[in-house]
Backbone as CSV, one residue per row, in Angstrom:
resi,resn,N_x,N_y,N_z,CA_x,CA_y,CA_z,C_x,C_y,C_z
1,UNK,22.322,-48.066,38.488,22.013,-46.685,38.817,22.081,-46.271,40.406
2,UNK,22.405,-45.192,40.585,22.269,-44.721,41.787,21.693,-43.344,42.042
3,UNK,20.611,-42.946,43.188,20.226,-41.966,43.097,21.057,-40.377,43.691
4,UNK,20.810,-39.666,42.979,21.588,-38.491,43.504,21.055,-37.594,44.262
5,UNK,21.448,-36.683,44.773,20.679,-35.860,45.814,19.333,-34.886,44.825
6,UNK,19.939,-34.727,43.854,19.049,-33.800,42.580,17.664,-34.976,42.631
7,UNK,17.995,-35.922,42.287,16.863,-37.271,41.925,15.947,-37.271,43.303
8,UNK,16.555,-37.188,44.279,15.605,-37.164,45.637,14.867,-35.977,45.771
9,UNK,15.442,-34.797,45.337,14.922,-33.499,45.152,13.662,-33.184,44.429
10,UNK,14.018,-33.795,43.072,12.912,-33.707,42.079,11.721,-34.543,42.352
11,UNK,12.009,-35.487,43.149,10.685,-36.466,43.185,9.587,-36.085,44.559
12,UNK,10.405,-35.145,45.324,9.688,-34.848,46.035,8.068,-33.863,45.926
13,UNK,6.914,-34.303,46.199,5.874,-33.519,45.905,5.131,-34.139,44.353
14,UNK,6.079,-35.236,43.742,5.342,-35.629,42.777,4.498,-36.989,43.099
15,UNK,3.461,-37.541,42.423,3.105,-38.850,42.678,4.355,-40.363,42.089
16,UNK,4.406,-41.278,43.250,5.102,-42.181,42.777,4.755,-42.716,41.041
17,UNK,3.691,-42.790,40.911,3.240,-43.462,39.762,3.631,-42.026,38.489
18,UNK,4.156,-40.871,38.599,4.515,-40.332,37.623,5.804,-39.777,37.135
19,UNK,6.413,-40.740,38.088,7.858,-40.878,37.986,8.242,-41.002,36.665
20,UNK,9.254,-40.704,35.955,9.714,-41.381,34.695,10.724,-42.688,34.885
21,UNK,10.599,-43.450,34.005,11.058,-45.050,33.828,12.841,-44.839,34.450
22,UNK,13.382,-43.754,33.816,14.586,-43.490,34.662,14.953,-43.134,35.782
23,UNK,13.803,-42.416,36.088,13.695,-42.014,37.949,13.462,-43.279,38.670
24,UNK,12.259,-44.082,38.081,12.098,-45.337,38.424,12.896,-46.427,38.976
25,UNK,13.908,-46.241,37.926,15.269,-47.449,37.995,16.413,-46.710,39.253
26,UNK,16.345,-45.453,39.116,17.386,-44.981,39.780,16.927,-44.891,41.620
27,UNK,15.408,-44.565,41.661,15.019,-44.636,42.847,14.552,-45.715,43.390
28,UNK,14.724,-47.214,42.804,14.242,-48.447,43.061,14.780,-48.926,44.656
29,UNK,13.930,-49.069,45.639,14.590,-49.641,46.877,14.319,-48.588,47.709
30,UNK,14.581,-47.233,47.429,14.346,-46.156,48.291,12.950,-46.273,49.207
31,UNK,12.885,-45.706,49.978,11.653,-45.716,50.781,11.011,-44.418,50.497
32,UNK,9.715,-43.975,50.515,9.128,-42.726,50.577,7.807,-42.921,51.280
33,UNK,7.580,-41.760,51.982,6.608,-41.267,52.872,4.934,-40.533,51.872
34,UNK,3.718,-41.389,52.101,2.626,-40.707,51.179,1.750,-40.540,52.490
35,UNK,1.310,-39.219,52.544,0.173,-39.211,53.384,-0.948,-40.094,53.413
36,UNK,-1.319,-40.436,54.588,-2.593,-41.097,54.523,-4.005,-40.757,54.154
37,UNK,-5.009,-41.248,53.333,-6.115,-41.336,53.144,-6.857,-40.933,54.212
38,UNK,-7.545,-40.224,54.443,-8.771,-40.035,55.684,-9.563,-39.457,55.115
39,UNK,-11.090,-39.693,55.473,-12.166,-38.653,54.787,-12.423,-37.161,55.113
40,UNK,-11.792,-36.871,56.148,-11.158,-35.396,56.065,-10.512,-34.862,55.149
41,UNK,-9.602,-35.592,54.473,-8.392,-35.147,54.029,-8.360,-35.931,52.662
42,UNK,-8.456,-35.573,51.570,-8.191,-36.624,50.752,-6.937,-36.475,49.804
43,UNK,-5.610,-36.604,50.356,-4.196,-35.964,50.262,-3.975,-36.770,48.386
44,UNK,-3.503,-35.887,47.756,-2.909,-36.724,46.439,-1.773,-37.469,47.041
45,UNK,-1.754,-38.526,46.231,-0.412,-39.649,46.324,0.796,-38.529,46.247
46,UNK,1.394,-38.099,46.906,2.990,-37.309,46.540,3.720,-37.809,47.387
47,UNK,4.832,-38.023,46.824,6.009,-38.241,47.991,6.506,-37.234,48.641
48,UNK,6.201,-37.324,49.927,6.609,-36.174,50.970,8.081,-36.241,51.588
49,UNK,8.550,-37.605,51.312,9.761,-37.533,51.958,10.243,-38.983,51.402
50,UNK,11.532,-38.989,51.152,12.299,-40.431,50.799,13.927,-40.630,51.301
51,UNK,13.948,-41.951,51.383,15.426,-41.985,51.992,15.696,-43.165,51.802
52,UNK,16.791,-43.932,52.025,17.377,-45.434,52.420,16.620,-46.058,53.610
53,UNK,15.922,-45.352,54.377,14.940,-46.300,55.493,14.031,-45.278,55.903
54,UNK,13.349,-46.071,56.483,11.588,-45.464,57.425,12.399,-44.007,57.766
55,UNK,13.367,-44.454,58.891,13.921,-43.645,59.999,14.391,-42.017,59.134
56,UNK,15.169,-42.466,57.783,15.425,-41.424,57.102,14.124,-40.700,56.646
57,UNK,13.345,-41.404,56.024,12.164,-40.598,55.637,11.429,-39.626,56.903
58,UNK,11.292,-40.417,58.007,10.532,-39.719,59.525,11.605,-38.331,59.971
59,UNK,13.006,-38.372,59.940,14.126,-37.333,60.140,13.733,-36.159,58.978
60,UNK,13.452,-36.450,57.369,12.966,-35.547,56.452,11.794,-34.910,56.713
61,UNK,10.604,-35.735,57.317,9.375,-34.918,57.812,9.389,-34.066,58.528
62,UNK,10.117,-34.468,59.788,10.494,-33.751,61.312,10.973,-32.223,60.642
63,UNK,11.971,-32.508,59.916,12.809,-31.289,59.420,11.795,-30.544,58.831
64,UNK,11.247,-31.099,57.963,10.160,-30.017,57.168,8.648,-29.568,57.962
65,UNK,8.528,-30.091,59.061,7.904,-29.874,60.073,6.222,-30.360,59.881
66,UNK,6.461,-31.625,59.332,5.561,-32.281,59.202,5.339,-33.519,60.376
67,UNK,4.226,-33.994,60.430,3.885,-35.154,61.485,3.968,-36.378,61.044
68,UNK,5.018,-37.216,61.175,5.674,-38.346,60.543,4.161,-39.802,60.952
69,UNK,3.638,-39.435,61.787,2.188,-40.653,62.268,1.122,-40.407,61.005
70,UNK,1.347,-39.370,60.388,0.237,-38.888,59.273,0.656,-39.510,58.052
71,UNK,1.799,-40.356,58.089,2.362,-41.192,56.609,2.597,-42.500,56.661
72,UNK,2.417,-42.875,55.495,2.481,-44.375,55.477,3.760,-44.775,54.686
73,UNK,4.787,-45.404,54.757,6.022,-45.407,53.997,5.804,-47.046,53.280
74,UNK,6.346,-46.492,52.105,6.334,-47.602,51.248,7.633,-48.157,50.565
75,UNK,8.211,-49.190,50.262,9.168,-49.254,49.321,9.136,-48.853,47.742
76,UNK,9.915,-48.038,47.206,9.667,-48.082,45.868,10.143,-49.714,44.873
77,UNK,9.171,-49.993,44.571,9.767,-51.382,43.658,10.716,-50.910,42.358
78,UNK,11.007,-52.116,41.627,11.991,-51.813,40.150,10.389,-51.536,39.393
79,UNK,10.803,-51.233,38.307,9.549,-50.668,37.689,9.273,-52.038,36.613
80,UNK,10.343,-53.218,36.786,9.838,-54.078,35.654,10.856,-55.673,36.500
């Protein structure tokens, strides 16, 4: 299965843990940006950017006016 633009758009703002099995399968292997936890700010673990590489995530964050240094980047695993 291949992720579509619609899949990527629907994942933004959602927790990786809340993705359906079908979404997890389509998005497996993609990189996502999640805001770092700090004592001053306890962000929800929401996907703020998604792409084929960390560079793609940084571009998306920058385009959205967000500071890429405030995020961690992880690769979404296969659900099983």
